[in-house]
C-alpha positions in Angstrom: -16.7 26.0 -2.4 -20.0 24.9 -1.0 -20.8 24.5 2.7 -24.3 23.2 1.9 -23.1 20.0 0.3 -19.9 18.8 1.9 -19.5 16.2 -0.8 -18.7 19.0 -3.2 -16.5 21.0 -0.8 -12.9 21.4 -2.0 -9.9 22.6 0.0 -7.8 23.5 -3.0 -8.1 23.7 -6.8 -7.6 20.7 -9.1 -4.2 21.2 -10.8 -4.4 21.5 -14.6 -1.7 21.9 -17.2 -0.2 20.6 -20.4 3.5 20.1 -19.6 3.3 17.6 -16.7 1.7 16.9 -13.3 3.0 15.2 -10.2 0.9 14.2 -7.1 2.4 12.5 -4.0 1.9 12.1 -0.3 4.6 14.6 0.5 5.3 18.1 -0.9 9.0 17.7 -1.0 8.7 14.5 -3.2 6.2 16.3 -5.4 8.7 19.1 -5.9 11.5 16.7 -6.7 9.4 14.9 -9.3 8.4 18.1 -10.9 12.0 19.3 -11.0 13.0 16.2 -12.9 10.2 16.9 -15.5 11.4 20.5 -15.8 14.9 19.3 -16.5 13.8 17.1 -19.4 13.1 13.8 -17.7 10.0 11.8 -18.4 7.4 10.5 -16.0 9.3 7.4 -15.2 12.5 9.3 -14.3 10.4 11.6 -12.1 8.8 8.6 -10.5 12.1 7.1 -9.5 13.4 10.4 -8.0 10.1 10.9 -6.2 10.2 7.4 -4.8 13.8 7.7 -3.4 12.9 11.1 -1.9 9.8 9.6 -0.2 12.0 7.0 1.5 13.9 9.9 3.2 11.1 12.3 4.1 8.4 9.7 5.1 10.5 7.1 6.9 7.6 6.0 9.1 5.7 5.0 6.0 8.3 3.5 3.6 12.0 2.8 3.3 14.7 1.1 1.2 14.0 -2.2 2.9 10.4 -2.3 1.7 8.4 -3.2 -1.4 6.5 -1.6 -4.2 4.0 -2.4 -7.0 4.4 0.0 -9.9 1.9 0.6 -12.8 3.1 2.3 -15.9 1.6 3.2 -19.3 4.4 4.2 -21.7 3.3 6.5 -24.5 3.1 4.6 -27.8 3.2 1.1 -26.3 -0.6 0.8 -26.2 -0.7 -1.2 -23.0 -0.4 -0.9 -19.2 2.3 -2.9 -17.5 3.0 -3.8 -13.8 6.5 -3.9 -12.3 6.4 -6.2 -9.3 8.7 -4.8 -6.7 7.2 -7.2 -4.1 10.1 -9.2 -2.7 9.6 -12.9 -1.9 9.9 -14.9 1.3 13.4 -16.0 2.1 14.3 -19.6 1.6 14.7 -20.2 5.3 11.3 -18.7 6.2 9.0 -21.7 6.1 5.8 -22.8 7.9 7.8 -25.5 9.6 10.4 -23.0 10.9 7.7 -20.7 12.3 5.9 -23.6 14.0 9.2 -24.9 15.5 9.4 -21.5 17.1 5.9 -21.9 18.6 4.3 -19.3 16.3 1.0 -19.4 14.6 1.4 -16.0 12.9 4.5 -14.4 11.4 5.4 -11.6 13.9 4.5 -8.1 12.6 7.9 -6.7 13.5 11.5 -7.8 13.9 13.8 -10.0 11.8 11.4 -12.9 11.0 9.0 -10.6 9.2 11.2 -9.3 6.2 10.8 -10.5 2.7 13.5 -9.7 0.1 13.6 -5.9 -0.1 12.0 -5.1 -3.5 12.0 -1.4 -4.0 15.6 -0.7 -5.2 15.6 -3.3 -8.0 12.2 -2.3 -9.1 13.2 1.4 -9.4 16.4 0.3 -11.3 14.4 -1.8 -13.7 12.0 1.2 -14.3 14.9 3.6 -14.8 16.8 1.3 -17.1 14.0 0.2 -19.4 11.6 3.2 -19.3 13.6 6.2 -18.1 16.1 8.5 -19.8 18.2 10.2 -17.2 21.2 9.1 -15.2 21.3 7.2 -11.9 22.8 10.3 -10.3 19.9 12.5 -11.4 17.4 10.3 -9.5 19.5 9.6 -6.4 21.0 13.0 -5.7 17.8 14.6 -4.2 17.4 11.7 -1.7 21.1 11.8 -0.8 20.9 15.6 -0.3 17.9 15.4 2.1 19.3 12.4 4.0 22.7 14.1 4.4 21.6 17.8 5.0 18.2 17.3 6.6 14.5 17.8 5.9 11.8 19.3 8.2 10.0 16.6 10.2 6.3 16.4 9.7 4.3 15.9 12.9 3.6 12.2 12.3 7.2 11.2 12.4 8.0 12.2 16.0 4.5 10.9 16.9 5.4 7.5 15.5 8.8 7.6 17.2 7.2 8.2 20.5 5.1 5.0 20.2 8.2 2.9 19.9 10.6 5.0 22.0 10.7 2.5 24.8 11.3 -0.4 22.3 14.2 1.5 20.7 15.8 2.3 24.1 15.5 -1.2 25.6 15.7 -3.5 22.6 16.7 -1.7 19.3 19.7 0.5 20.1 20.6 1.0 16.5 17.2 2.5 15.8 17.6 4.7 18.9 20.9 6.0 17.6 19.2 7.3 14.4 15.7 8.3 15.6 16.5 9.5 19.1 19.3 12.0 18.3 20.8 13.3 21.6 18.7 10.7 23.4 15.5 12.6 22.7 12.5 12.3 20.4 13.1 15.0 17.7 10.5 17.8 17.5 8.2 18.4 14.5 9.5 21.1 12.2 13.1 20.6 13.0 15.7 19.4 10.5 16.4 15.7 10.6 19.3 13.9 9.0 20.1 10.2 8.3 23.8 10.5 7.2 24.3 6.7 7.1 21.5 6.3 4.7 23.0 9.1 2.6 26.3 7.2 2.7 24.7 4.0 1.5 23.1 5.6 -1.6 26.3 7.6 -2.2 28.4 4.5 -2.2 26.0 2.7 -4.6 26.2 5.7 -6.9 30.0 5.8 -6.6 30.3 2.1 -7.4 27.9 2.4 -10.3 29.7 5.4 -11.9 33.1 3.7 -11.5 32.2 1.3 -14.3 32.2 4.1 -16.9 29.8 6.4 -18.7 27.3 4.0 -20.1 24.0 4.6 -18.4 22.7 1.1 -18.5 26.0 -0.3 -17.3 25.8 2.0 -14.3 22.3 1.0 -13.5 23.3 -2.7 -13.6 26.3 -2.0 -11.4 23.9 -0.4 -8.9 21.7 -3.4 -8.9 24.7 -5.6 -8.3 25.9 -3.4 -5.4 22.5 -3.9 -3.8 21.7 -7.6 -4.4 25.3 -9.1 -4.5 27.5 -6.4 -3.0 27.9 -4.5 0.2 24.2 -4.0 0.9 23.4 -7.7 0.7 26.4 -8.5 2.8 25.3 -6.1 5.6 21.8 -7.5 5.6 23.0 -11.1 5.6 25.4 -10.3 8.5 22.9 -8.4 10.6 20.2 -11.2 10.3 22.7 -13.9 11.2 24.3 -12.2 14.2 21.3 -10.6 15.9 18.2 -11.9 17.7 15.8 -9.0 18.2 12.6 -8.4 20.1 9.4 -8.5 18.1 5.6 -8.3 18.8 5.6 -11.9 19.9 7.4 -10.8 23.1 10.4 -12.9 22.2 13.7 -12.4 20.4 14.1 -14.1 17.0 17.0 -14.3 14.6 16.4 -13.4 11.0 16.6 -15.9 8.1 17.0 -13.5 5.2 20.4 -13.9 3.7 22.6 -12.8 0.8 21.6 -15.7 -1.4 17.9 -14.6 -1.1 18.8 -11.1 -2.3 21.1 -12.4 -5.1 18.4 -14.8 -6.5 15.6 -12.2 -6.8 14.9 -9.5 -9.4 11.9 -7.3 -10.1 9.7 -8.4 -13.0 7.2 -7.0 -15.5 3.7 -8.5 -16.0 0.3 -7.6 -17.3 -2.3 -6.1 -15.1 -5.7 -7.5 -14.0 -8.6 -5.4 -15.3 -12.3 -5.0 -15.3 -14.6 -3.1 -17.7 -16.8 -0.6 -15.8 -18.9 1.3 -18.4 -16.5 3.3 -20.5 -13.7 2.7 -18.1 -11.2 -0.2 -18.0 -9.9 -0.3 -14.4 -6.5 -1.9 -14.0 -4.7 -3.4 -11.0 -1.7 -5.6 -10.3 -2.4 -9.3 -10.3 -3.9 -11.5 -7.6 -0.7 -11.2 -5.4 -2.3 -7.8 -4.7 -5.5 -7.1 -2.8 -6.5 -4.7 -5.6 -8.6 -7.4 -7.1 -11.1 -6.4 -4.3 -11.5 -3.0 -6.1 -12.3 -4.7 -9.4 -14.8 -7.0 -7.7 -16.5 -4.2 -5.9 -17.1 -2.6 -9.3 -18.4 -5.8 -10.7 -20.9 -6.0 -7.8 -21.8 -2.3 -7.8 -22.5 -2.1 -11.5 -25.8 -3.8 -10.8 -27.0 -0.7 -8.9 -28.1 2.8 -10.2 -25.4 4.9 -8.5 -25.9 8.0 -10.7 -29.0 9.0 -8.6 -27.4 8.6 -5.2 -25.8 11.2 -2.9 -22.1 10.1 -2.7 -22.1 10.9 1.0 -25.6 9.5 1.7 -26.7 6.3 3.4 -27.6 4.4 0.2 -24.2 5.0 -1.4 -22.2 4.2 1.7 -24.3 1.1 2.5 -23.9 -0.4 -1.0 -20.2 0.3 -1.2 -19.5 -1.1 2.3 -21.6 -4.3 1.6 -19.8 -4.8 -1.7 -16.5 -4.4 0.0 -17.4 -7.0 2.6 -18.0 -9.6 -0.1 -15.0 -8.6 -2.1 -12.6 -8.8 0.8 -14.1 -12.1 1.9 -13.0 -13.4 -1.5 -9.6 -11.7 -1.1 -9.0 -13.7 2.1 -10.1 -16.9 0.5 -8.7 -17.0 -3.0 -5.9 -14.6 -3.6 -2.2 -15.5 -3.5 1.0 -15.5 -5.7 -0.1 -16.8 -9.1 3.4 -18.1 -9.7 2.6 -20.8 -7.1 -1.2 -21.1 -6.9 -4.0 -21.1 -9.5 -6.1 -18.1 -8.7 -9.6 -18.2 -10.4 -9.5 -14.6 -11.5 -11.7 -15.2 -14.5 -14.4 -16.4 -12.2 -14.0 -13.8 -9.5 -14.5 -11.0 -12.1 -17.1 -12.7 -14.2 -20.6 -11.3 -14.5 -22.2 -14.7 -13.6 -20.3 -15.0 -10.3 -20.9 -11.4 -9.2 -24.6 -11.5 -10.3 -25.0 -14.3 -7.8 -22.9 -12.6 -5.1 -24.8 -9.3 -5.6 -28.0 -11.0 -4.3 -26.5 -11.2 -0.9 -26.6 -7.4 -0.7 -29.8 -6.4 1.0 -30.9 -3.2 2.9 -29.4 -4.7 6.1 -25.8 -4.7 7.2 -24.1 -8.1 7.1 -22.4 -9.3 10.2 -20.8 -12.4 8.6 -17.7 -13.1 6.6 -19.2 -14.5 3.3 -16.7 -15.7 0.7 -18.1 -17.4 -2.3 -17.5 -21.0 -3.4 -15.4 -21.9 -6.5 -15.0 -25.7 -6.4 -11.4 -26.7 -6.2 -10.1 -23.2 -5.2 -9.6 -21.3 -2.0 -9.3 -22.2 1.6 -10.4 -21.0 5.0 -8.9 -17.9 6.6 -8.5 -18.1 10.4 -9.3 -15.0 12.4 -7.9 -14.1 15.9 -10.7 -13.7 18.4 -10.5 -11.5 21.5 -9.7 -14.4 23.7 -6.8 -15.5 21.5 -8.7 -18.5 20.0 -8.9 -19.0 16.2 -12.1 -18.9 14.1 -12.2 -20.2 10.6 -13.8 -18.5 7.7 -14.9 -21.3 5.3 -15.4 -21.2 1.6 -18.6 -23.0 0.8 -21.9 -22.5 -1.0 -21.6 -20.2 -4.0 -23.3 -16.9 -3.2 -24.4 -18.2 0.2 -23.4 -17.1 3.7 -20.4 -19.2 4.7 -19.4 -18.3 8.3 -21.1 -19.6 11.3 -22.0 -16.7 13.5 -18.7 -14.7 13.5 -20.5 -11.7 14.9 -19.7 -8.4 16.5 -18.3 -9.0 20.0 -16.8 -12.4 19.1 -13.8 -10.9 17.3 -11.4 -8.5 18.9 -12.9 -5.1 19.0 -9.8 -3.1 19.9 -9.4 -0.5 17.2 -5.8 0.0 16.1 -4.7 3.1 14.2 -3.4 2.1 10.8 0.0 3.6 11.4 1.0 2.7 14.9 -0.1 1.3 18.2 1.4 2.4 21.5 2.7 -0.9 22.9 5.4 -1.9 20.3 2.7 -3.6 18.2 3.4 -1.4 15.3 2.1 -1.3 11.7 3.4 1.2 9.3 1.5 2.8 6.5 2.4 3.7 3.0 3.1 6.4 0.4 1.8 6.9 -3.1 2.6 9.0 -6.2 1.1 9.6 -9.6 2.9 11.3 -12.5 2.0 12.1 -16.1 4.3 13.9 -18.5 3.6 15.9 -21.7 4.3 12.8 -23.9 1.5 10.9 -22.2 3.7 8.6 -20.1 1.9 7.7 -16.8 3.0 6.1 -13.6 1.2 5.1 -10.4 3.1 3.5 -7.5 2.5 2.6 -3.9 5.8 2.1 -2.0 5.7 0.8 1.6 7.4 -1.3 4.1 10.8 -0.9 5.8 9.1 1.6 8.2 11.3 2.9 11.0 9.1 0.9 13.4 9.2 -2.4 11.5 12.7 -3.7 12.5 16.0 -2.4 13.9 18.2 -0.1 11.8 21.0 -2.0 10.2 23.9 0.2 11.4 26.1 0.0 8.3 23.2 1.0 6.0 21.0 3.5 7.9 17.7 1.7 7.1 15.7 -1.2 8.4 14.1 -4.2 6.8 10.4 -4.7 6.1 7.7 -6.8 7.6 5.6 -7.9 4.7 5.9 -11.6 5.5 3.3 -11.1 8.3 0.7 -11.2 5.5 1.4 -14.9 4.8 -0.8 -17.6 6.2 0.7 -20.4 8.1 -1.5 -23.0 6.5 -0.1 -25.1 3.7 -3.6 -25.4 2.0 -4.3 -21.7 1.8 -3.5 -19.8 -1.5 -1.6 -17.1 0.6 0.4 -19.8 2.4 4.0 -18.9 3.5 6.6 -20.6 1.2 10.1 -19.8 0.1 10.2 -17.7 -3.0 6.5 -16.7 -2.8 5.2 -13.2 -2.8 2.9 -12.3 0.1 -0.6 -11.2 -0.8 0.1 -7.5 -0.4 -2.2 -4.6 0.5 -0.2 -2.2 -1.8 -2.6 -1.3 -4.5 -1.9 1.4 -7.2 -4.6 1.8 -9.9 -5.0 2.9 -13.5 -8.0 3.3 -15.7 -8.5 3.7 -19.4 -11.4 5.7 -20.6 -12.8 4.7 -24.0 -9.7 2.6 -24.5 -7.3 5.5 -23.9 -5.0 6.0 -20.8 -6.9 8.3 -18.5 -6.5 8.1 -14.7 -3.8 7.0 -12.2 -4.6 7.1 -8.5 -4.1 5.4 -5.1 -3.8 5.8 -1.4 -1.9 4.6 1.7 -3.9 2.8 4.3 -3.3 -0.9 4.4 -6.6 -2.7 4.1 -8.4 0.6 3.6 -6.6 1.3 0.3 -9.2 -0.7 -1.7 -12.0 1.0 0.1 -11.0 4.6 -0.5 -9.8 3.9 -4.1 -13.2 2.7 -5.4 -15.0 5.4 -3.3 -13.0 8.1 -5.1 -13.5 6.5 -8.5 -17.2 6.2 -8.0 -17.6 9.8 -6.9 -15.7 10.9 -10.0 -17.7 8.7 -12.4 -21.2 8.8 -11.0 -21.3 12.2 -9.2 -19.3 14.1 -11.8 -16.7 15.3 -9.2 -13.3 16.5 -10.4 -10.3 14.8 -8.9 -9.9 17.2 -6.0 -13.6 17.1 -5.1 -13.6 13.3 -5.2 -10.6 13.2 -2.9 -11.9 15.9 -0.5 -15.4 14.4 -0.2 -16.4 12.7 3.2 -15.0 9.2 3.3 -15.3 6.1 5.4 -14.0 2.5 5.8 -15.3 -0.8 7.3 -13.3 -3.0 9.7 -15.6 -5.9 9.1 -13.0 -8.3 7.7 -9.7 -9.4 9.2 -6.8 -7.0 8.9 -3.8 -8.2 6.8 -1.4 -7.3 9.6 -0.5 -9.0 12.9 -2.6 -10.0 14.8 -5.3 -10.5 12.1 -8.3 -9.3 14.1 -11.6 -8.3 12.6 -14.5 -6.0 13.8 -17.7 -7.3 12.0 -20.2 -4.7 11.1 -18.1 -1.7 12.1 -18.0 1.4 9.8 -15.7 4.3 10.7 -16.9 7.5 9.1 -15.6 11.0 9.1 -17.4 13.5 11.3 -18.5 15.4 8.2 -20.9 12.6 7.3 -24.3 13.9 8.3 -26.1 12.9 11.4 -29.1 11.8 9.3 -26.9 9.5 7.2 -25.3 8.0 10.4 -28.7 7.4 11.9 -29.9 5.6 8.8 -26.8 3.5 8.6 -27.3 2.5 12.3 -31.0 1.7 11.5 -29.7 -0.7 8.8 -27.6 -2.5 11.4 -24.2 -1.0 10.9 -22.0 -0.3 13.9 -21.0 3.3 13.2 -17.9 5.0 14.7 -17.3 8.6 14.1 -13.8 9.8 13.5 -12.4 13.3 13.1 -13.7 15.4 10.2 -10.6 14.9 8.0 -9.3 11.5 8.9 -10.1 9.0 6.1 -7.5 8.3 3.4 -4.5 10.0 1.8 -5.6 9.7 -1.9 -3.7 11.3 -4.7 -4.5 11.2 -8.4 -3.5 12.4 -11.9 -5.5 12.2 -15.2 -4.9 12.9 -18.8 -8.0 14.4 -20.3 -7.3 15.1 -24.0 -4.6 17.8 -24.1 -5.1 18.7 -20.5 -3.3 17.0 -17.6 -5.0 17.1 -14.1 -3.8 16.3 -10.6 -5.0 16.4 -7.1 -3.8 15.5 -3.6 -5.3 14.8 -0.2 -5.4 17.7 2.3 -5.7 15.2 5.3 -2.5 15.3 7.3 -1.5 18.5 5.5 1.4 17.0 3.6 0.2 15.6 0.3 0.5 18.0 -2.7 0.0 18.1 -6.4 2.0 20.3 -8.8 1.9 20.9 -12.5 1.9 23.3 -15.3 
């Protein structure tokens, strides 16, 4: 360990082994995943068990009612695949419906915000087609912890406190679960969710009742979810209840049983970008991960090898590239099943060579999407006074926003997990697993947070709020529409090295995910850091562009850096025009990662928050 260069400081060793490695955002889930590997399961079996466990032990960050993109590389297949567990907008959730309610944004909480829950069907598809163990093997750990309890990490009661009044006054079913005995539970105490345990136990019982065939049981479980008692409970709750949300009004849900019955998870090819010897891969343009690929396309024009990975030049270049990439995210990305996204242009050398010229030694204060004739549309931002400001797509490689500068857009910083007035945004979890056969998985489950909508009493879990990411503008690629996937922030990543599967990594953090993800990769590739060093190094994020969550505010020019970033670096960033805010020393990101390096398997997990762990042997 070195205290001279904080960029090479490590809090723990990089895990190495040959049998298998698991890294996740919670130690219990990591242990469960490793246990599945030890009992003969493969990485995909371990991934499903890990995912269900994370729903129980990190309920403020993900849940059964949420969504998940999954990246997998099956040994021997020779290709990476993406399982889209991103549920779609209900048939009844239309722009016209929202406008008739007097809304110009989908509320960030409540019963209008849910898309079709996508996690369960995605995990069942993964288990059926890529796994080897039984449904019981992957569900039992989650059932056990929900029924018998798990020790609460500090962030769970802290999150409950932010919505305590909302639960007591408006969401009594949530109060019944998360305010046991009428009180906020204390950190470190055992916490149970018996109704959620009953839900998964009933699914398991119904599945096993069809007989011993593994695939038949998995299909029976899918049916119990999408066409059986789970779908019926969701349908009934949305029809019979109008609940308070962040708009300050009560709204009834439109998600129904037909929406659940019509949707299934799907498999597709990833998007990718060649960065030197690495092929970096992401889900398609329904995911903001394209912004990571575009940052790499922009940054490959700079000599990063010579730069201090915590110094002002490195930070400035990465932040300015992120501003351009996220401006394009907000202009061009959407569900490719419904809109034509010009991905070939966005990741082309010619386009990014032109965009790169906008990066100077000064901080940009404007939103500057590129121009691709026939594609994209303006994204409206919420200003501090509640007015709307349009970000226009015009002039390839040219500034495109008229003076949306610091002070014009809302400057109220909102923590990426919760805000104290009922305006809540959850965060996310992540896991990466590699087994001895070379199977790899990276997944970023989210949504269905305890603070997103009321608990459905019969099920013990709530619905998600991903529909808030849609745009209520018919002309925009990310426009709300029945059957469409919202442009999600969930963003797992894989990379090949010299054509061979090498690295899986990701982080919670909403819009920050595709800032911390490229930072870690660049530190690993250009500074020679191992996975743990690259995770532990000082980090930062910009809040320059509009957040993907209600109420869509932006803070042009703002960079939030960890306190470990040197005073000299901060001073130089400010000299270049950045508005620098200094956060706690260990506050940026929750990255985890796993790699296959020849015969060696490696893994690392973030120390921030003291709950992410990697294991392996």
